[in-house]
N, CA, C and O atoms as CSV, one atom per row, in Angstrom:
chain,resi,resn,atom,element,x,y,z
A,1,MET,N,N,28.312,10.239,-41.624
A,1,MET,CA,C,27.529,11.106,-40.774
A,1,MET,C,C,26.092,10.606,-40.680
A,1,MET,O,O,25.509,10.607,-39.596
A,2,ARG,N,N,25.526,10.187,-41.777
A,2,ARG,CA,C,24.147,9.727,-41.796
A,2,ARG,C,C,23.976,8.476,-40.927
A,2,ARG,O,O,22.966,8.350,-40.234
A,3,ILE,N,N,24.919,7.568,-40.949
A,3,ILE,CA,C,24.856,6.342,-40.148
A,3,ILE,C,C,24.918,6.689,-38.668
A,3,ILE,O,O,24.181,6.099,-37.878
A,4,LEU,N,N,25.761,7.612,-38.271
A,4,LEU,CA,C,25.894,8.013,-36.882
A,4,LEU,C,C,24.577,8.590,-36.351
A,4,LEU,O,O,24.173,8.274,-35.232
A,5,ILE,N,N,23.916,9.419,-37.130
A,5,ILE,CA,C,22.638,10.004,-36.708
A,5,ILE,C,C,21.591,8.908,-36.549
A,5,ILE,O,O,20.818,8.931,-35.591
A,6,MET,N,N,21.554,7.946,-37.474
A,6,MET,CA,C,20.589,6.865,-37.383
A,6,MET,C,C,20.847,6.022,-36.138
A,6,MET,O,O,19.903,5.608,-35.466
A,7,LEU,N,N,22.105,5.765,-35.828
A,7,LEU,CA,C,22.433,4.996,-34.634
A,7,LEU,C,C,22.031,5.750,-33.369
A,7,LEU,O,O,21.514,5.157,-32.423
A,8,LEU,N,N,22.272,7.060,-33.359
A,8,LEU,CA,C,21.889,7.860,-32.210
A,8,LEU,C,C,20.375,7.861,-32.032
A,8,LEU,O,O,19.883,7.729,-30.912
A,9,LEU,N,N,19.636,8.009,-33.127
A,9,LEU,CA,C,18.180,7.995,-33.047
A,9,LEU,C,C,17.673,6.631,-32.604
A,9,LEU,O,O,16.737,6.549,-31.809
A,10,ALA,N,N,18.270,5.575,-33.102
A,10,ALA,CA,C,17.867,4.234,-32.700
A,10,ALA,C,C,18.144,4.029,-31.215
A,10,ALA,O,O,17.348,3.415,-30.505
A,11,GLY,N,N,19.278,4.546,-30.753
A,11,GLY,CA,C,19.607,4.436,-29.331
A,11,GLY,C,C,18.622,5.197,-28.470
A,11,GLY,O,O,18.232,4.709,-27.409
A,12,CYS,N,N,18.208,6.380,-28.895
A,12,CYS,CA,C,17.226,7.170,-28.142
A,12,CYS,C,C,15.878,6.472,-28.119
A,12,CYS,O,O,15.214,6.429,-27.083
A,13,ALA,N,N,15.474,5.927,-29.251
A,13,ALA,CA,C,14.184,5.257,-29.301
A,13,ALA,C,C,14.175,4.046,-28.380
A,13,ALA,O,O,13.189,3.790,-27.689
A,14,GLY,N,N,15.274,3.304,-28.373
A,14,GLY,CA,C,15.357,2.140,-27.495
A,14,GLY,C,C,15.308,2.542,-26.037
A,14,GLY,O,O,14.698,1.845,-25.226
A,15,HIS,N,N,15.944,3.664,-25.682
A,15,HIS,CA,C,15.981,4.112,-24.300
A,15,HIS,C,C,14.597,4.555,-23.842
A,15,HIS,O,O,14.173,4.218,-22.736
A,16,SER,N,N,13.895,5.303,-24.679
A,16,SER,CA,C,12.582,5.783,-24.257
A,16,SER,C,C,11.590,4.632,-24.154
A,16,SER,O,O,10.704,4.668,-23.301
A,17,ALA,N,N,11.712,3.623,-24.990
A,17,ALA,CA,C,10.807,2.481,-24.896
A,17,ALA,C,C,11.048,1.730,-23.596
A,17,ALA,O,O,10.095,1.277,-22.963
A,18,ALA,N,N,12.294,1.592,-23.192
A,18,ALA,CA,C,12.604,0.892,-21.949
A,18,ALA,C,C,12.082,1.678,-20.760
A,18,ALA,O,O,11.571,1.089,-19.807
A,19,ALA,N,N,12.202,2.990,-20.799
A,19,ALA,CA,C,11.743,3.818,-19.686
A,19,ALA,C,C,10.217,3.816,-19.597
A,19,ALA,O,O,9.663,3.989,-18.511
A,20,ALA,N,N,9.535,3.622,-20.726
A,20,ALA,CA,C,8.075,3.662,-20.728
A,20,ALA,C,C,7.466,2.353,-20.239
A,20,ALA,O,O,6.289,2.327,-19.879
A,21,THR,N,N,8.236,1.267,-20.216
A,21,THR,CA,C,7.723,-0.007,-19.765
A,21,THR,C,C,7.574,0.020,-18.254
A,21,THR,O,O,8.571,0.127,-17.540
A,22,PRO,N,N,6.348,-0.076,-17.755
A,22,PRO,CA,C,6.173,-0.009,-16.309
A,22,PRO,C,C,6.670,-1.285,-15.637
A,22,PRO,O,O,6.553,-2.373,-16.200
A,23,PRO,N,N,7.215,-1.152,-14.454
A,23,PRO,CA,C,7.651,-2.340,-13.733
A,23,PRO,C,C,6.440,-3.141,-13.273
A,23,PRO,O,O,5.318,-2.635,-13.236
A,24,GLU,N,N,6.688,-4.397,-12.925
A,24,GLU,CA,C,5.627,-5.247,-12.408
A,24,GLU,C,C,5.066,-4.673,-11.121
A,24,GLU,O,O,5.795,-4.072,-10.332
A,25,ARG,N,N,3.769,-4.858,-10.910
A,25,ARG,CA,C,3.181,-4.456,-9.633
A,25,ARG,C,C,3.719,-5.398,-8.555
A,25,ARG,O,O,3.889,-6.592,-8.802
A,26,PRO,N,N,3.983,-4.868,-7.374
A,26,PRO,CA,C,4.510,-5.723,-6.314
A,26,PRO,C,C,3.431,-6.643,-5.760
A,26,PRO,O,O,2.237,-6.355,-5.842
A,27,GLU,N,N,3.882,-7.753,-5.196
A,27,GLU,CA,C,2.963,-8.617,-4.472
A,27,GLU,C,C,2.741,-7.986,-3.112
A,27,GLU,O,O,3.681,-7.481,-2.498
A,28,ALA,N,N,1.509,-8.011,-2.638
A,28,ALA,CA,C,1.185,-7.404,-1.354
A,28,ALA,C,C,0.539,-8.437,-0.453
A,28,ALA,O,O,-0.251,-9.265,-0.905
A,29,SER,N,N,0.877,-8.384,0.815
A,29,SER,CA,C,0.172,-9.196,1.797
A,29,SER,C,C,-0.196,-8.293,2.957
A,29,SER,O,O,0.523,-7.345,3.272
A,30,VAL,N,N,-1.315,-8.591,3.588
A,30,VAL,CA,C,-1.836,-7.759,4.667
A,30,VAL,C,C,-2.174,-8.659,5.841
A,30,VAL,O,O,-2.744,-9.736,5.668
A,31,GLU,N,N,-1.820,-8.212,7.031
A,31,GLU,CA,C,-2.199,-8.943,8.237
A,31,GLU,C,C,-2.659,-7.936,9.279
A,31,GLU,O,O,-2.200,-6.794,9.294
A,32,SER,N,N,-3.564,-8.361,10.149
A,32,SER,CA,C,-4.044,-7.505,11.232
A,32,SER,C,C,-3.575,-8.073,12.560
A,32,SER,O,O,-3.638,-9.280,12.792
A,33,VAL,N,N,-3.110,-7.198,13.419
A,33,VAL,CA,C,-2.612,-7.594,14.727
A,33,VAL,C,C,-3.282,-6.719,15.773
A,33,VAL,O,O,-3.242,-5.493,15.665
A,34,SER,N,N,-3.896,-7.324,16.781
A,34,SER,CA,C,-4.548,-6.554,17.833
A,34,SER,C,C,-3.860,-6.827,19.164
A,34,SER,O,O,-3.961,-7.930,19.700
A,35,PRO,N,N,-3.155,-5.824,19.706
A,35,PRO,CA,C,-2.457,-6.046,20.963
A,35,PRO,C,C,-3.396,-6.221,22.153
A,35,PRO,O,O,-3.000,-6.797,23.166
A,36,THR,N,N,-4.635,-5.734,22.048
A,36,THR,CA,C,-5.561,-5.814,23.178
A,36,THR,C,C,-6.357,-7.109,23.182
A,36,THR,O,O,-6.998,-7.440,24.179
A,37,GLY,N,N,-6.322,-7.838,22.086
A,37,GLY,CA,C,-7.113,-9.051,21.997
A,37,GLY,C,C,-8.523,-8.779,21.479
A,37,GLY,O,O,-9.211,-9.712,21.063
A,38,ALA,N,N,-8.965,-7.531,21.495
A,38,ALA,CA,C,-10.274,-7.189,20.949
A,38,ALA,C,C,-10.133,-7.102,19.441
A,38,ALA,O,O,-9.399,-6.259,18.926
A,39,GLN,N,N,-10.822,-7.959,18.751
A,39,GLN,CA,C,-10.706,-8.017,17.295
A,39,GLN,C,C,-11.831,-7.237,16.640
A,39,GLN,O,O,-12.963,-7.253,17.122
A,40,PRO,N,N,-11.530,-6.558,15.551
A,40,PRO,CA,C,-12.608,-5.916,14.808
A,40,PRO,C,C,-13.458,-6.990,14.160
A,40,PRO,O,O,-13.032,-8.137,14.021
A,41,GLY,N,N,-14.672,-6.608,13.763
A,41,GLY,CA,C,-15.493,-7.530,12.997
A,41,GLY,C,C,-14.866,-7.736,11.630
A,41,GLY,O,O,-13.827,-7.155,11.317
A,42,HIS,N,N,-15.493,-8.553,10.833
A,42,HIS,CA,C,-14.976,-8.800,9.485
A,42,HIS,C,C,-15.055,-7.538,8.639
A,42,HIS,O,O,-15.988,-6.743,8.753
A,43,ARG,N,N,-14.040,-7.378,7.781
A,43,ARG,CA,C,-14.089,-6.258,6.835
A,43,ARG,C,C,-15.225,-6.558,5.863
A,43,ARG,O,O,-15.285,-7.642,5.284
A,44,ILE,N,N,-16.110,-5.609,5.691
A,44,ILE,CA,C,-17.254,-5.819,4.803
A,44,ILE,C,C,-17.158,-4.976,3.536
A,44,ILE,O,O,-17.939,-5.156,2.602
A,45,TYR,N,N,-16.199,-4.058,3.509
A,45,TYR,CA,C,-16.020,-3.229,2.321
A,45,TYR,C,C,-14.578,-2.764,2.263
A,45,TYR,O,O,-13.982,-2.414,3.282
A,46,GLY,N,N,-14.022,-2.763,1.053
A,46,GLY,CA,C,-12.665,-2.262,0.832
A,46,GLY,C,C,-11.702,-3.384,0.511
A,46,GLY,O,O,-11.718,-4.440,1.144
A,47,ASP,N,N,-10.877,-3.143,-0.468
A,47,ASP,CA,C,-9.899,-4.130,-0.909
A,47,ASP,C,C,-8.647,-4.051,-0.047
A,47,ASP,O,O,-8.020,-2.994,0.024
A,48,PRO,N,N,-8.267,-5.150,0.613
A,48,PRO,CA,C,-7.051,-5.123,1.433
A,48,PRO,C,C,-5.770,-5.100,0.597
A,48,PRO,O,O,-4.701,-4.773,1.114
A,49,GLN,N,N,-5.867,-5.441,-0.678
A,49,GLN,CA,C,-4.696,-5.452,-1.552
A,49,GLN,C,C,-4.525,-4.061,-2.170
A,49,GLN,O,O,-4.867,-3.844,-3.332
A,50,VAL,N,N,-4.005,-3.144,-1.397
A,50,VAL,CA,C,-3.848,-1.761,-1.839
A,50,VAL,C,C,-2.721,-1.676,-2.868
A,50,VAL,O,O,-1.582,-2.057,-2.595
A,51,GLN,N,N,-3.056,-1.176,-4.041
A,51,GLN,CA,C,-2.061,-1.004,-5.093
A,51,GLN,C,C,-1.314,0.305,-4.873
A,51,GLN,O,O,-1.926,1.351,-4.659
A,52,LEU,N,N,-0.005,0.240,-4.926
A,52,LEU,CA,C,0.811,1.441,-4.786
A,52,LEU,C,C,0.807,2.212,-6.104
A,52,LEU,O,O,0.662,1.612,-7.169
A,53,PRO,N,N,0.964,3.533,-6.045
A,53,PRO,CA,C,1.056,4.312,-7.283
A,53,PRO,C,C,2.257,3.846,-8.115
A,53,PRO,O,O,3.296,3.470,-7.573
A,54,LEU,N,N,2.094,3.877,-9.417
A,54,LEU,CA,C,3.155,3.432,-10.315
A,54,LEU,C,C,4.449,4.207,-10.074
A,54,LEU,O,O,5.534,3.627,-10.128
A,55,ALA,N,N,4.349,5.505,-9.811
A,55,ALA,CA,C,5.556,6.310,-9.561
A,55,ALA,C,C,6.304,5.800,-8.327
A,55,ALA,O,O,7.535,5.787,-8.311
A,56,SER,N,N,5.578,5.386,-7.307
A,56,SER,CA,C,6.215,4.846,-6.101
A,56,SER,C,C,6.913,3.524,-6.409
A,56,SER,O,O,8.044,3.285,-5.987
A,57,VAL,N,N,6.214,2.677,-7.150
A,57,VAL,CA,C,6.786,1.376,-7.525
A,57,VAL,C,C,8.065,1.585,-8.331
A,57,VAL,O,O,9.066,0.905,-8.102
A,58,GLU,N,N,8.032,2.515,-9.263
A,58,GLU,CA,C,9.214,2.793,-10.077
A,58,GLU,C,C,10.376,3.282,-9.206
A,58,GLU,O,O,11.524,2.904,-9.439
A,59,ARG,N,N,10.084,4.124,-8.202
A,59,ARG,CA,C,11.150,4.599,-7.308
A,59,ARG,C,C,11.751,3.441,-6.515
A,59,ARG,O,O,12.967,3.376,-6.336
A,60,PHE,N,N,10.915,2.538,-6.046
A,60,PHE,CA,C,11.445,1.383,-5.303
A,60,PHE,C,C,12.342,0.540,-6.205
A,60,PHE,O,O,13.400,0.080,-5.774
A,61,TYR,N,N,11.922,0.334,-7.462
A,61,TYR,CA,C,12.750,-0.420,-8.402
A,61,TYR,C,C,14.061,0.311,-8.693
A,61,TYR,O,O,15.122,-0.313,-8.730
A,62,GLN,N,N,13.995,1.620,-8.898
A,62,GLN,CA,C,15.203,2.399,-9.201
A,62,GLN,C,C,16.220,2.318,-8.076
A,62,GLN,O,O,17.427,2.341,-8.317
A,63,HIS,N,N,15.732,2.224,-6.849
A,63,HIS,CA,C,16.631,2.157,-5.684
A,63,HIS,C,C,16.899,0.715,-5.261
A,63,HIS,O,O,17.444,0.464,-4.187
A,64,HIS,N,N,16.509,-0.226,-6.117
A,64,HIS,CA,C,16.758,-1.650,-5.884
A,64,HIS,C,C,16.200,-2.124,-4.544
A,64,HIS,O,O,16.822,-2.921,-3.841
A,65,VAL,N,N,15.028,-1.622,-4.214
A,65,VAL,CA,C,14.354,-2.044,-2.988
A,65,VAL,C,C,13.579,-3.312,-3.320
A,65,VAL,O,O,12.754,-3.312,-4.233
A,66,GLY,N,N,13.834,-4.381,-2.595
A,66,GLY,CA,C,13.161,-5.642,-2.863
A,66,GLY,C,C,11.895,-5.835,-2.054
A,66,GLY,O,O,11.011,-6.600,-2.443
A,67,LYS,N,N,11.806,-5.135,-0.918
A,67,LYS,CA,C,10.667,-5.343,-0.037
A,67,LYS,C,C,10.463,-4.101,0.823
A,67,LYS,O,O,11.431,-3.510,1.302
A,68,VAL,N,N,9.219,-3.707,1.018
A,68,VAL,CA,C,8.896,-2.627,1.952
A,68,VAL,C,C,7.728,-3.074,2.816
A,68,VAL,O,O,6.929,-3.929,2.436
A,69,GLN,N,N,7.662,-2.467,3.985
A,69,GLN,CA,C,6.596,-2.786,4.918
A,69,GLN,C,C,6.038,-1.493,5.489
A,69,GLN,O,O,6.778,-0.538,5.726
A,70,ALA,N,N,4.740,-1.467,5.706
A,70,ALA,CA,C,4.097,-0.356,6.393
A,70,ALA,C,C,3.271,-0.946,7.525
A,70,ALA,O,O,2.593,-1.959,7.348
A,71,ARG,N,N,3.329,-0.311,8.685
A,71,ARG,CA,C,2.531,-0.725,9.844
A,71,ARG,C,C,1.664,0.460,10.240
A,71,ARG,O,O,2.170,1.537,10.556
A,72,ILE,N,N,0.352,0.249,10.219
A,72,ILE,CA,C,-0.585,1.323,10.494
A,72,ILE,C,C,-1.524,0.897,11.611
A,72,ILE,O,O,-2.119,-0.180,11.566
A,73,GLU,N,N,-1.650,1.767,12.624
A,73,GLU,CA,C,-2.644,1.523,13.659
A,73,GLU,C,C,-3.960,2.098,13.150
A,73,GLU,O,O,-4.063,3.296,12.889
A,74,LEU,N,N,-4.959,1.238,13.011
A,74,LEU,CA,C,-6.264,1.643,12.499
A,74,LEU,C,C,-7.271,1.577,13.639
A,74,LEU,O,O,-7.425,0.538,14.282
A,75,CYS,N,N,-7.951,2.684,13.885
A,75,CYS,CA,C,-8.969,2.740,14.932
A,75,CYS,C,C,-10.339,2.872,14.282
A,75,CYS,O,O,-10.541,3.671,13.368
A,76,LEU,N,N,-11.277,2.066,14.779
A,76,LEU,CA,C,-12.629,2.035,14.244
A,76,LEU,C,C,-13.621,2.558,15.269
A,76,LEU,O,O,-13.440,2.388,16.475
A,77,SER,N,N,-14.665,3.193,14.774
A,77,SER,CA,C,-15.763,3.639,15.624
A,77,SER,C,C,-16.632,2.432,15.985
A,77,SER,O,O,-16.384,1.319,15.520
A,78,ILE,N,N,-17.644,2.662,16.810
A,78,ILE,CA,C,-18.542,1.561,17.153
A,78,ILE,C,C,-19.359,1.104,15.947
A,78,ILE,O,O,-19.959,0.029,15.970
A,79,GLU,N,N,-19.381,1.920,14.894
A,79,GLU,CA,C,-20.077,1.539,13.654
A,79,GLU,C,C,-19.166,0.744,12.706
A,79,GLU,O,O,-19.625,0.258,11.673
A,80,GLY,N,N,-17.885,0.610,13.054
A,80,GLY,CA,C,-16.953,-0.116,12.190
A,80,GLY,C,C,-16.340,0.748,11.111
A,80,GLY,O,O,-15.832,0.237,10.112
A,81,VAL,N,N,-16.385,2.065,11.308
A,81,VAL,CA,C,-15.846,3.020,10.340
A,81,VAL,C,C,-14.485,3.513,10.834
A,81,VAL,O,O,-14.358,3.869,12.006
A,82,PRO,N,N,-13.463,3.543,9.971
A,82,PRO,CA,C,-12.161,4.069,10.397
A,82,PRO,C,C,-12.269,5.530,10.838
A,82,PRO,O,O,-12.829,6.366,10.129
A,83,VAL,N,N,-11.725,5.818,12.018
A,83,VAL,CA,C,-11.708,7.188,12.514
A,83,VAL,C,C,-10.283,7.721,12.613
A,83,VAL,O,O,-10.077,8.932,12.697
A,84,ARG,N,N,-9.304,6.829,12.603
A,84,ARG,CA,C,-7.906,7.268,12.659
A,84,ARG,C,C,-7.003,6.166,12.105
A,84,ARG,O,O,-7.190,4.984,12.396
A,85,ALA,N,N,-6.036,6.571,11.313
A,85,ALA,CA,C,-5.007,5.656,10.802
A,85,ALA,C,C,-3.666,6.323,11.071
A,85,ALA,O,O,-3.359,7.367,10.496
A,86,THR,N,N,-2.873,5.721,11.942
A,86,THR,CA,C,-1.586,6.292,12.339
A,86,THR,C,C,-0.458,5.383,11.859
A,86,THR,O,O,-0.390,4.210,12.227
A,87,PHE,N,N,0.424,5.942,11.032
A,87,PHE,CA,C,1.550,5.153,10.547
A,87,PHE,C,C,2.552,4.955,11.672
A,87,PHE,O,O,3.081,5.916,12.230
A,88,ARG,N,N,2.801,3.706,11.990
A,88,ARG,CA,C,3.834,3.353,12.965
A,88,ARG,C,C,5.141,3.033,12.247
A,88,ARG,O,O,6.225,3.150,12.818
A,89,GLN,N,N,5.017,2.626,10.983
A,89,GLN,CA,C,6.188,2.393,10.133
A,89,GLN,C,C,5.801,2.757,8.709
A,89,GLN,O,O,4.817,2.243,8.178
A,90,SER,N,N,6.564,3.631,8.101
A,90,SER,CA,C,6.302,4.106,6.749
A,90,SER,C,C,6.946,3.177,5.718
A,90,SER,O,O,7.885,2.442,6.023
A,91,THR,N,N,6.425,3.226,4.498
A,91,THR,CA,C,7.076,2.511,3.393
A,91,THR,C,C,8.364,3.220,2.983
A,91,THR,O,O,9.224,2.636,2.323
A,92,GLY,N,N,8.485,4.488,3.382
A,92,GLY,CA,C,9.624,5.293,2.958
A,92,GLY,C,C,9.298,6.149,1.741
A,92,GLY,O,O,10.152,6.892,1.257
A,93,ASP,N,N,8.072,6.049,1.246
A,93,ASP,CA,C,7.660,6.822,0.080
A,93,ASP,C,C,6.337,7.509,0.423
A,93,ASP,O,O,5.346,6.839,0.712
A,94,ALA,N,N,6.322,8.835,0.391
A,94,ALA,CA,C,5.141,9.599,0.805
A,94,ALA,C,C,3.915,9.279,-0.041
A,94,ALA,O,O,2.811,9.180,0.493
A,95,GLN,N,N,4.089,9.116,-1.357
A,95,GLN,CA,C,2.938,8.809,-2.221
A,95,GLN,C,C,2.368,7.428,-1.917
A,95,GLN,O,O,1.152,7.236,-1.933
A,96,ALA,N,N,3.243,6.472,-1.641
A,96,ALA,CA,C,2.779,5.122,-1.305
A,96,ALA,C,C,2.002,5.150,0.011
A,96,ALA,O,O,0.941,4.536,0.124
A,97,ASP,N,N,2.535,5.867,1.003
A,97,ASP,CA,C,1.856,5.973,2.296
A,97,ASP,C,C,0.490,6.641,2.135
A,97,ASP,O,O,-0.487,6.215,2.750
A,98,LEU,N,N,0.423,7.669,1.322
A,98,LEU,CA,C,-0.831,8.374,1.095
A,98,LEU,C,C,-1.867,7.443,0.451
A,98,LEU,O,O,-3.036,7.454,0.838
A,99,ALA,N,N,-1.445,6.651,-0.515
A,99,ALA,CA,C,-2.358,5.714,-1.183
A,99,ALA,C,C,-2.888,4.672,-0.200
A,99,ALA,O,O,-4.070,4.329,-0.231
A,100,ILE,N,N,-2.015,4.174,0.668
A,100,ILE,CA,C,-2.438,3.187,1.663
A,100,ILE,C,C,-3.438,3.821,2.636
A,100,ILE,O,O,-4.480,3.237,2.931
A,101,GLY,N,N,-3.111,5.013,3.126
A,101,GLY,CA,C,-3.998,5.698,4.066
A,101,GLY,C,C,-5.365,5.999,3.464
A,101,GLY,O,O,-6.386,5.823,4.130
A,102,LYS,N,N,-5.396,6.449,2.213
A,102,LYS,CA,C,-6.670,6.752,1.547
A,102,LYS,C,C,-7.511,5.482,1.384
A,102,LYS,O,O,-8.719,5.492,1.621
A,103,ALA,N,N,-6.864,4.401,0.980
A,103,ALA,CA,C,-7.594,3.140,0.788
A,103,ALA,C,C,-8.156,2.641,2.116
A,103,ALA,O,O,-9.298,2.185,2.170
A,104,MET,N,N,-7.371,2.722,3.183
A,104,MET,CA,C,-7.842,2.250,4.486
A,104,MET,C,C,-9.009,3.095,4.998
A,104,MET,O,O,-9.881,2.582,5.699
A,105,GLY,N,N,-9.030,4.363,4.659
A,105,GLY,CA,C,-10.127,5.235,5.072
A,105,GLY,C,C,-11.460,4.836,4.476
A,105,GLY,O,O,-12.511,5.214,4.994
A,106,LYS,N,N,-11.430,4.075,3.393
A,106,LYS,CA,C,-12.656,3.617,2.734
A,106,LYS,C,C,-13.126,2.253,3.246
A,106,LYS,O,O,-14.240,1.823,2.945
A,107,TRP,N,N,-12.276,1.580,4.016
A,107,TRP,CA,C,-12.652,0.261,4.524
A,107,TRP,C,C,-13.819,0.381,5.495
A,107,TRP,O,O,-13.981,1.404,6.160
A,108,ARG,N,N,-14.631,-0.671,5.571
A,108,ARG,CA,C,-15.720,-0.752,6.531
A,108,ARG,C,C,-15.712,-2.137,7.163
A,108,ARG,O,O,-15.424,-3.135,6.502
A,109,TYR,N,N,-16.029,-2.181,8.432
A,109,TYR,CA,C,-16.021,-3.427,9.196
A,109,TYR,C,C,-17.354,-3.631,9.891
A,109,TYR,O,O,-18.089,-2.680,10.156
A,110,GLN,N,N,-17.652,-4.895,10.182
A,110,GLN,CA,C,-18.719,-5.162,11.124
A,110,GLN,C,C,-18.198,-4.643,12.463
A,110,GLN,O,O,-17.012,-4.793,12.757
A,111,PRO,N,N,-19.050,-4.043,13.269
A,111,PRO,CA,C,-18.563,-3.511,14.545
A,111,PRO,C,C,-17.948,-4.597,15.436
A,111,PRO,O,O,-18.413,-5.736,15.474
A,112,ALA,N,N,-16.899,-4.207,16.142
A,112,ALA,CA,C,-16.319,-5.091,17.143
A,112,ALA,C,C,-17.271,-5.117,18.333
A,112,ALA,O,O,-17.911,-4.111,18.638
A,113,THR,N,N,-17.366,-6.239,18.995
A,113,THR,CA,C,-18.280,-6.332,20.126
A,113,THR,C,C,-17.574,-6.893,21.354
A,113,THR,O,O,-16.588,-7.624,21.258
A,114,LEU,N,N,-18.108,-6.529,22.495
A,114,LEU,CA,C,-17.667,-7.057,23.779
A,114,LEU,C,C,-18.924,-7.223,24.614
A,114,LEU,O,O,-19.655,-6.260,24.848
A,115,ASP,N,N,-19.174,-8.447,25.062
A,115,ASP,CA,C,-20.397,-8.762,25.812
A,115,ASP,C,C,-21.646,-8.325,25.054
A,115,ASP,O,O,-22.603,-7.837,25.655
A,116,GLY,N,N,-21.635,-8.499,23.742
A,116,GLY,CA,C,-22.794,-8.197,22.920
A,116,GLY,C,C,-22.987,-6.733,22.565
A,116,GLY,O,O,-23.955,-6.381,21.892
A,117,ARG,N,N,-22.075,-5.875,23.011
A,117,ARG,CA,C,-22.198,-4.437,22.722
A,117,ARG,C,C,-21.085,-4.006,21.780
A,117,ARG,O,O,-19.940,-4.441,21.903
A,118,ALA,N,N,-21.445,-3.137,20.830
A,118,ALA,CA,C,-20.444,-2.608,19.891
A,118,ALA,C,C,-19.467,-1.716,20.649
A,118,ALA,O,O,-19.867,-0.926,21.504
A,119,ILE,N,N,-18.192,-1.852,20.329
A,119,ILE,CA,C,-17.154,-1.052,20.976
A,119,ILE,C,C,-16.197,-0.499,19.929
A,119,ILE,O,O,-16.021,-1.104,18.871
A,120,PRO,N,N,-15.576,0.647,20.213
A,120,PRO,CA,C,-14.499,1.117,19.320
A,120,PRO,C,C,-13.288,0.218,19.539
A,120,PRO,O,O,-13.102,-0.336,20.622
A,121,VAL,N,N,-12.483,0.081,18.520
A,121,VAL,CA,C,-11.312,-0.785,18.632
A,121,VAL,C,C,-10.183,-0.234,17.768
A,121,VAL,O,O,-10.420,0.372,16.724
A,122,CYS,N,N,-8.959,-0.455,18.220
A,122,CYS,CA,C,-7.759,-0.118,17.437
A,122,CYS,C,C,-6.944,-1.384,17.248
A,122,CYS,O,O,-6.883,-2.230,18.141
A,123,PHE,N,N,-6.328,-1.513,16.102
A,123,PHE,CA,C,-5.481,-2.665,15.810
A,123,PHE,C,C,-4.458,-2.249,14.769
A,123,PHE,O,O,-4.596,-1.199,14.140
A,124,THR,N,N,-3.449,-3.055,14.590
A,124,THR,CA,C,-2.384,-2.748,13.638
A,124,THR,C,C,-2.569,-3.555,12.369
A,124,THR,O,O,-2.797,-4.764,12.407
A,125,VAL,N,N,-2.467,-2.867,11.247
A,125,VAL,CA,C,-2.512,-3.521,9.945
A,125,VAL,C,C,-1.102,-3.421,9.353
A,125,VAL,O,O,-0.506,-2.344,9.306
A,126,VAL,N,N,-0.590,-4.553,8.910
A,126,VAL,CA,C,0.760,-4.617,8.345
A,126,VAL,C,C,0.654,-4.896,6.857
A,126,VAL,O,O,0.043,-5.881,6.442
A,127,PHE,N,N,1.251,-4.029,6.059
A,127,PHE,CA,C,1.311,-4.224,4.609
A,127,PHE,C,C,2.738,-4.628,4.259
A,127,PHE,O,O,3.691,-3.942,4.629
A,128,ASN,N,N,2.881,-5.736,3.548
A,128,ASN,CA,C,4.180,-6.187,3.058
A,128,ASN,C,C,4.133,-6.181,1.536
A,128,ASN,O,O,3.280,-6.830,0.931
A,129,TYR,N,N,5.050,-5.448,0.923
A,129,TYR,CA,C,5.142,-5.399,-0.532
A,129,TYR,C,C,6.488,-5.979,-0.947
A,129,TYR,O,O,7.534,-5.582,-0.433
A,130,THR,N,N,6.446,-6.921,-1.880
A,130,THR,CA,C,7.661,-7.548,-2.394
A,130,THR,C,C,7.774,-7.210,-3.874
A,130,THR,O,O,6.832,-7.408,-4.642
A,131,PHE,N,N,8.937,-6.698,-4.264
A,131,PHE,CA,C,9.193,-6.309,-5.654
A,131,PHE,C,C,10.096,-7.354,-6.285
A,131,PHE,O,O,11.165,-7.667,-5.761
A,132,LYS,N,N,9.652,-7.893,-7.421
A,132,LYS,CA,C,10.437,-8.943,-8.104
A,132,LYS,C,C,11.111,-8.383,-9.316
A,132,LYS,O,O,11.814,-9.106,-10.021
């Protein structure tokens, strides 16, 4: 009886240690696409490598998802400040989408210009996450 209890406890300890080990952070790549040809100025603030919440990453691993993509239309004011971010394609995880949207809201750009004048502009930002 004593050996059985020790084996059960050892099995539980091993299981909880495995569950506590966080999965690797996914590799992320970001690209901007402008259908109008009007390009925003350079990003001057904000990290384009948005880290997904650990809970989202764990869900993707649990469901054996190897890759996710999000496509967001980002519109900037004439000051280069995001005024709207519209998801055209979701990652499939609400927390991951929320983290991406919050991070993009903090980005800042040099204003886009046309004939020397600042203009508002919209473009698509594509996030690709690969889970190994």
